[in-house]
C-alpha positions in Angstrom: -14.4 -23.2 -17.9 -15.4 -20.3 -16.6 -16.4 -18.9 -13.2 -17.3 -15.5 -11.1 -14.5 -13.4 -11.0 -16.0 -11.4 -7.9 -16.0 -14.4 -6.0 -12.4 -15.1 -7.2 -11.6 -11.7 -6.4 -13.2 -12.1 -3.0 -11.3 -14.9 -2.4 -8.0 -13.0 -3.4 -8.8 -10.3 -1.1 -9.8 -12.4 1.9 -6.2 -14.4 1.6 -4.4 -11.1 0.8 -6.1 -9.1 4.1 -5.6 -12.6 6.1 -2.0 -12.4 5.0 -1.6 -8.8 5.5 -3.1 -9.2 9.4 -0.6 -11.6 9.9 2.4 -10.1 8.8 1.1 -6.7 9.9 1.0 -8.6 13.1 4.6 -9.6 12.8 6.3 -6.7 11.3 4.7 -4.2 13.5 5.4 -5.8 16.6 8.8 -6.4 15.6 8.9 -2.9 14.4 8.0 -1.8 18.1 10.8 -4.0 19.7 13.6 -2.6 17.0 12.7 0.9 18.0 12.6 0.2 21.5 16.1 -1.7 21.2 17.7 0.8 18.8 16.5 4.0 19.4 16.0 6.8 16.4 19.5 6.8 14.7 19.5 3.6 13.3 16.3 4.0 11.9 17.5 7.2 10.3 20.5 5.6 8.6 18.5 2.8 7.5 15.9 5.6 5.9 18.6 7.4 4.3 20.0 4.5 2.4 16.4 3.4 1.8 16.1 6.6 -0.6 18.5 5.6 -3.0 17.5 1.7 -2.9 14.1 2.4 -3.0 14.6 4.7 -6.3 16.5 1.9 -7.7 13.8 -0.6 -6.8 11.4 1.1 -9.0 14.1 0.1 -12.0 14.1 -3.5 -10.4 11.7 -5.5 -12.9 11.0 -2.7 -15.3 7.9 -2.9 -14.8 7.5 -6.9 -15.8 5.6 -7.7 -12.7 2.4 -5.5 -13.8 2.7 -6.4 -17.2 2.4 -10.6 -16.5 -0.2 -9.4 -14.6 -1.8 -7.7 -17.5 -1.0 -9.4 -20.1 -4.3 -10.9 -22.4 -2.3 -13.7 -23.0 1.0 -15.4 -22.1 3.0 -18.1 -23.0 6.6 -19.9 -22.2 8.6 -17.7 -23.6 6.8 -14.7 -22.5 8.0 -15.9 -18.7 11.5 -16.6 -19.6 11.8 -13.0 -21.1 10.6 -11.3 -18.3 12.4 -13.6 -15.8 15.9 -13.1 -17.9 15.4 -9.2 -17.8 14.3 -9.0 -14.1 17.7 -10.9 -13.4 19.6 -8.9 -15.7 18.4 -5.9 -13.7 18.6 -6.9 -10.4 22.3 -7.8 -11.0 23.3 -4.5 -12.7 21.2 -2.6 -9.6 23.5 -4.4 -6.7 26.4 -3.4 -9.1 25.8 0.4 -9.2 24.5 0.5 -5.5 27.9 -0.6 -4.4 29.4 2.2 -6.8 27.3 4.9 -5.7 27.0 3.8 -1.9 30.3 5.8 -0.6 29.0 9.0 -2.7 25.5 8.8 -0.5 27.4 8.4 2.6 29.3 11.7 1.6 26.0 13.5 0.7 24.0 12.8 3.8 27.3 13.6 6.0 27.1 9.5 7.7 29.5 7.0 6.1 27.8 4.3 7.9 24.9 5.2 5.2 27.1 4.4 2.5 28.0 1.1 4.0 24.3 -0.3 4.7 23.6 0.8 1.1 26.2 -1.6 -0.4 25.3 -4.5 1.5 21.4 -3.6 1.4 21.8 -3.7 -2.9 22.2 -7.2 -2.5 18.6 -7.7 -2.1 17.7 -6.8 -5.5 19.8 -9.8 -7.0 18.0 -11.9 -4.3 14.4 -10.9 -5.0 15.0 -11.1 -8.9 14.8 -14.7 -8.8 11.3 -14.5 -7.1 9.4 -11.8 -9.1 8.5 -13.4 -11.8 7.0 -16.6 -9.9 5.0 -14.0 -7.7 3.4 -12.0 -10.8 2.3 -15.4 -11.7 0.4 -16.8 -9.0 -1.3 -12.9 -8.7 -2.1 -13.4 -12.0 -4.1 -16.5 -11.3 -5.0 -14.4 -8.4 -3.2 -17.4 -6.3 -2.8 -14.7 -3.2 -3.1 -17.6 -0.7 0.6 -18.8 -1.4 1.9 -15.3 -2.1 0.7 -14.4 1.0 2.0 -17.2 2.9 5.3 -16.2 1.5 5.0 -13.0 2.7 4.3 -13.6 6.1 6.6 -16.4 6.4 9.0 -14.2 5.3 8.3 -11.2 7.6 8.9 -13.5 10.6 12.1 -14.7 9.5 13.5 -11.7 8.7 12.4 -9.2 11.2 10.7 -11.0 13.9 13.9 -13.7 14.0 16.6 -12.2 12.4 16.5 -8.6 13.4 15.6 -8.6 17.1 17.9 -11.6 17.4 20.8 -9.5 16.1 19.7 -6.1 17.4 19.7 -7.8 21.1 23.1 -8.8 20.6 24.3 -5.2 19.9 24.3 -5.5 16.1 22.8 -1.6 15.6 21.8 -0.8 12.7 23.4 -3.8 10.9 20.3 -5.9 12.7 17.8 -3.8 10.2 20.1 -5.1 7.2 20.3 -8.6 8.0 16.3 -8.4 8.5 16.2 -7.2 5.1 18.6 -9.7 3.6 16.8 -12.7 5.5 13.3 -11.4 4.6 14.2 -11.2 0.6 15.9 -14.9 0.7 12.9 -16.9 2.4 10.2 -14.9 0.2 12.3 -15.6 -3.2 12.5 -19.2 -2.2 8.9 -19.6 -1.1 7.2 -18.2 -4.3 9.4 -20.1 -6.4 8.7 -23.4 -5.1 5.0 -22.6 -5.4 5.5 -21.8 -9.4 8.9 -23.3 -10.7 8.9 -21.3 -14.2 11.6 -22.1 -16.4 14.7 -20.1 -15.7 16.5 -20.8 -19.0 17.5 -17.1 -20.6 15.3 -16.1 -23.6 15.0 -13.4 -25.8 11.9 -13.0 -27.8 10.8 -10.2 -29.9 7.0 -10.9 -29.7 7.3 -10.4 -25.6 8.8 -6.9 -26.5 5.1 -5.8 -26.1 5.7 -6.8 -21.8 8.7 -4.3 -22.3 6.6 -1.6 -23.7 3.5 -1.8 -21.1 6.3 -2.3 -18.1 8.4 1.1 -19.4 5.4 3.6 -18.8 4.5 1.4 -15.5 8.3 2.0 -14.5 8.0 5.6 -15.6 4.9 5.6 -13.0 6.2 4.0 -10.2 9.3 6.0 -10.1 7.3 9.0 -10.4 5.0 7.6 -7.5 8.4 7.3 -5.3 9.6 10.2 -5.9 6.6 11.9 -4.5 6.4 9.6 -1.7 10.3 10.2 -0.7 11.2 13.8 -1.4 10.2 14.8 1.6 12.9 12.1 3.5 15.5 14.0 1.6 14.7 17.0 2.4 14.2 15.8 6.0 17.5 14.6 6.1 19.5 16.6 4.3 18.1 19.7 6.3 17.4 18.3 10.1 19.9 15.3 10.4 19.6 11.4 10.9 18.0 11.7 14.0 15.0 14.2 12.9 14.8 11.7 9.8 14.6 8.7 12.4 11.4 10.5 14.0 9.8 11.2 11.0 10.4 8.2 8.8 9.4 6.4 12.2 5.8 8.7 12.3 5.5 7.9 8.3 6.0 4.3 8.7 3.4 3.9 11.8 0.4 4.8 8.8 2.5 4.2 5.6 3.0 0.1 6.6 -0.5 -0.9 7.1 -1.9 1.8 4.4 0.3 0.0 1.8 -0.5 -3.3 2.6 -4.5 -2.5 2.8 -3.9 -0.5 -0.8 -1.3 -2.9 -2.6 -3.3 -6.0 -2.0 -6.8 -4.2 -3.0 -4.6 -2.9 -6.3 -2.9 -6.3 -7.1 -6.5 -8.2 -7.3 -8.3 -4.9 -8.7 -5.5 -4.9 -12.0 -5.8 -9.0 -12.3 -9.8 -8.8 -12.3 -10.2 -5.9 -14.7 -7.8 -6.8 -16.8 -10.4 -9.1 -17.6 -13.3 -7.3 -17.6 -14.2 -6.2 -21.1 -17.9 -4.1 -20.2 -17.5 -0.4 -19.0 -20.3 -0.9 -16.3 -18.5 -3.5 -14.9 -15.4 -0.8 -14.9 -17.1 1.4 -13.2 -18.8 -0.9 -10.1 -15.3 -2.3 -9.7 -13.7 1.1 -9.1 -16.8 2.7 -7.1 -17.1 -0.4 -4.9 -13.2 -0.6 -4.4 -13.0 3.0 -3.4 -16.0 2.8 -1.0 -14.4 -0.2 0.5 -11.0 1.2 0.8 -12.2 4.4 2.5 -14.2 2.2 5.0 -11.4 0.7 6.1 -8.8 3.5 6.2 -11.1 6.5 7.0 -12.0 5.5 10.5 -8.9 4.2 11.3 -6.5 6.9 10.4 -8.5 9.6 11.2 -8.7 8.5 14.9 -4.7 7.6 15.0 -4.4 11.4 14.3 -6.8 12.2 16.2 -4.8 11.1 19.4 -1.4 10.6 17.7 0.0 11.4 21.4 -1.4 7.9 23.2 -0.3 6.2 19.9 3.0 7.3 20.0 3.2 6.6 24.1 1.6 3.5 23.9 3.8 2.3 20.9 7.4 3.8 21.0 7.6 5.2 24.6 9.1 8.5 25.9 11.8 8.6 23.3 9.7 9.0 20.2 7.4 11.7 21.6 8.4 14.4 19.1 6.9 11.9 16.5 3.4 13.3 17.3 2.9 16.3 15.5 4.3 14.8 12.4 1.7 11.7 13.1 -1.4 14.1 12.9 -1.1 15.0 9.4 0.7 12.2 7.9 -2.4 10.1 9.0 -5.0 11.9 7.1 -2.2 12.2 4.4 -2.4 8.5 4.1 -6.1 8.2 3.7 -5.8 10.6 0.8 -3.3 8.2 -0.6 -5.0 5.4 -0.2 -8.1 6.4 -2.0 -6.0 7.8 -4.8 -4.5 4.4 -5.5 -7.7 3.2 -6.4 -7.5 4.8 -9.9 -4.3 3.5 -10.9 -5.2 -0.4 -11.4 -8.5 0.7 -13.7 -5.9 3.1 -16.0 -3.9 0.3 -16.4 -6.4 -2.2 -16.9 -7.8 -0.6 -19.9 -4.2 0.3 -20.8 -4.1 3.9 -20.0 -0.9 4.4 -17.6 0.0 7.4 -20.0 -2.8 9.6 -18.6 -1.5 8.6 -14.7 2.3 9.3 -16.0 1.5 12.8 -16.7 -0.1 14.0 -13.5 2.1 12.6 -11.6 4.7 14.1 -13.0 2.9 17.5 -12.4 2.1 16.2 -8.6 6.0 15.9 -8.4 6.9 19.4 -9.4 4.3 20.5 -7.0 5.8 18.5 -4.1 9.4 20.1 -4.5 8.1 23.4 -4.5 6.2 22.3 -1.7 8.6 20.6 0.3 11.3 23.8 -0.2 9.3 26.1 1.2 8.5 23.9 4.2 12.3 23.3 5.3 12.5 26.9 6.2 10.7 26.0 9.2 10.8 22.4 10.6 10.6 18.8 9.6 6.9 19.1 11.0 6.2 21.5 8.3 7.1 19.3 5.7 4.6 16.8 7.0 1.8 19.0 6.8 3.3 19.5 3.5 2.7 16.0 2.6 -0.7 16.2 3.5 -1.5 19.2 0.9 0.5 17.3 -2.2 -1.4 13.9 -1.3 -4.5 16.3 -1.4 -3.5 17.2 -4.9 -2.5 14.0 -6.1 -5.9 12.9 -5.3 -7.9 15.4 -7.2 -5.5 15.3 -10.2 -5.0 11.5 -10.8 -8.9 10.8 -10.4 -10.2 13.3 -12.7 -7.4 11.2 -15.6 -9.8 8.4 -14.3 -13.3 9.9 -14.5 -13.6 9.9 -18.4 -12.2 6.7 -18.7 -14.8 5.1 -16.8 -17.6 7.9 -17.8 -18.5 9.0 -14.1 -18.6 12.2 -12.8 -17.0 13.8 -9.4 -20.5 13.4 -7.8 -20.3 9.5 -8.1 -16.9 9.4 -6.3 -18.1 12.3 -3.8 -21.2 9.6 -3.3 -18.8 6.8 -2.8 -16.7 8.4 -0.1 -20.0 10.2 1.7 -20.6 7.2 4.0 -16.7 6.0 4.7 -16.8 10.1 5.8 -19.2 10.1 8.0 -17.7 7.0 9.6 -14.4 8.2 10.2 -15.5 11.2 11.4 -17.8 9.5 14.2 -15.1 7.1 15.0 -12.3 9.5 15.4 -14.7 12.0 17.2 -15.9 9.0 19.9 -12.0 7.5 20.3 -11.2 11.6 20.6 -13.7 11.9 23.5 -12.3 8.7 25.2 -9.2 9.8 25.1 -10.3 12.9 27.4 -11.7 10.7 29.8 -9.1 8.2 29.9 -6.2 11.0 30.5 -7.6 12.6 33.1 -7.9 9.1 35.1 -3.9 9.1 34.5 -4.1 5.5 32.4 -0.9 4.1 31.4 -0.6 4.7 27.4 0.0 1.3 26.6 -3.9 0.2 28.6 -5.2 3.4 26.9 -3.7 2.7 23.4 -5.7 -1.0 24.1 -9.2 0.8 25.5 -9.2 3.3 22.2 -8.6 0.7 19.6 -11.8 -1.0 21.3 -14.0 2.3 21.5 -12.9 2.6 17.7 -14.1 -1.0 17.2 -17.3 -0.6 19.0 -18.1 2.8 17.0 -17.6 1.6 13.9 -19.6 -1.9 14.4 -22.5 0.4 15.6 -22.5 2.7 12.9 -22.9 -0.7 10.6 -25.4 -2.2 12.5 -28.0 1.0 12.9 -26.7 3.1 9.6 -25.3 0.7 6.9 -27.7 1.8 4.2 -26.2 5.4 5.0 -22.4 4.2 5.1 -22.1 1.3 2.5 -22.2 2.9 -1.3 -24.6 1.1 -4.0 -21.5 -0.6 -6.0 -20.3 -1.8 -2.4 -23.5 -3.4 -1.3 -24.1 -5.0 -4.7 -20.7 -6.6 -4.6 -21.3 -8.0 -1.1 -24.7 -9.2 -1.8 -23.3 -11.3 -4.9 -21.2 -12.7 -2.2 -23.8 -12.8 0.0 -23.6 -17.3 0.1 -20.3 -17.0 2.2 -21.8 -15.0 5.0 -24.2 -15.9 7.6 -27.6 -16.5 6.6 -28.8 -13.1 8.6 -26.3 -10.9 7.0 -26.8 -12.4 3.8 -30.7 -11.3 3.6 -30.0 -8.1 5.4 -27.5 -6.9 2.2 -30.3 -8.6 -0.2 -32.6 -6.3 1.1 -30.4 -3.3 1.1 -29.3 -4.1 -2.8 -33.2 -3.8 -3.8 -33.3 -0.7 -1.9 -30.6 1.1 -3.2 -31.4 0.0 -6.0 -34.9 1.3 -6.3 -33.8 4.5 -5.3 -31.1 4.8 -8.0 -31.5 6.9 -11.4 -32.4 5.1 -14.7 -28.6 4.9 -15.5 -27.7 3.7 -12.4 -30.5 1.3 -12.7 -29.0 -0.3 -16.1 -25.8 -0.4 -14.1 -27.1 -3.0 -12.0 -28.4 -5.2 -14.6 -26.1 -8.4 -15.4 -24.4 -7.9 -12.5 -22.6 -11.1 -12.5 -18.9 -10.7 -13.0 -17.3 -13.6 -15.5 -14.4 -14.4 -17.0 -12.6 -17.0 -18.4 -9.9 -18.8 -15.8 -6.3 -17.8 -17.9 
């Protein structure tokens, strides 16, 4: 039985972002509470341990999670093969963390960091038992149970265990306990939704999953390295307190950006792995690029414009030094978001090696930039991150263009509307902050007022200039989903689709033919 992939993908995205909203609210709220209870140093100690933990985490499933989603066909042996390797690798990484923990504490001049890493390493073994189930659910675009598990595990881990432990004076160990509780809860919930066989298996025919997974693992390591070498430089050069300030600035924007992007990437990979038409690939990429930019540009550019209010309103006076770091990092994460849309397209087309080469080049550039920046300050490293992420966007997107058979002008056209919306929204929010600051409004109230201002600005823009803000591909996808929207909105989308199609070139009009995305249910 066939069904429309667009509708299935939209349903997956809807559940993905519903879960993201609930999870972000819980994790962000608990993060604020924990930041106020603990201060910068415990966050810096955990961030330092997470450098090693994060690198090891790129090896934790050997790319099998992506391979299970991307594979055209799967059988029982494939699933058992993947599960066997994931558990074996998880156990090995737990042991490795215990062995290297003392050395990490010495290298970072803080023995507590080594102790944190030793205990946190148990997460590798715990999460290995749930990775296969989560991948099988994502393969079917069954995002509802995955998101439910993520929300409940985040609440159980950080909002309950973490906050209670911090209130009792556990210090840095409250963050460790929160991570362990979150992993245990998530693993139990996803396995309950997809109870595959746990009998160990070795199958030569399943090695194709490992071959794909090796490329994905290499790419993940490169991405992690680029995203975390700034932490290494800050921690080594400026100490745990500065690293805590820097990590809080980075996490303020990276946590919501990662939730937005990772959900979209998962849906895009699962959907595009079952598309065989080049024009559908083009539409999926350009629509995703435009939509993600429309979500991230207005929000993060506004955060950059009003960084002092964001920091004061969320974290209080002890965190004011994060303000100059937050400005460039907020903009950098928008570049990361739009760069990340190329990855699922390359993976679905089995062209992961293209991205591996460009990310390797980006890593070399990043190390050079960060090395130059440590001669100045942690703030300089934050600006260096902005430059590195701009470079990554250009070189990674360039690799996707020949695969999709599109040009830079198509990318620029998809980003033009979101850029206009982002600039206008950030300008409105900045102007409102200047007005409110003259009346000495409290930071918390001012932050709430600026959020309302930004929401009103983007809503007005969509009401009066949707034709200029929404790209052709995004309007096409939304018009296919019009039955899910109110009648007036559905009619407007249909009209916009007709107008934009009539204004397109002959090549673009051809791309609109046969617009329905069809896929056979796996």
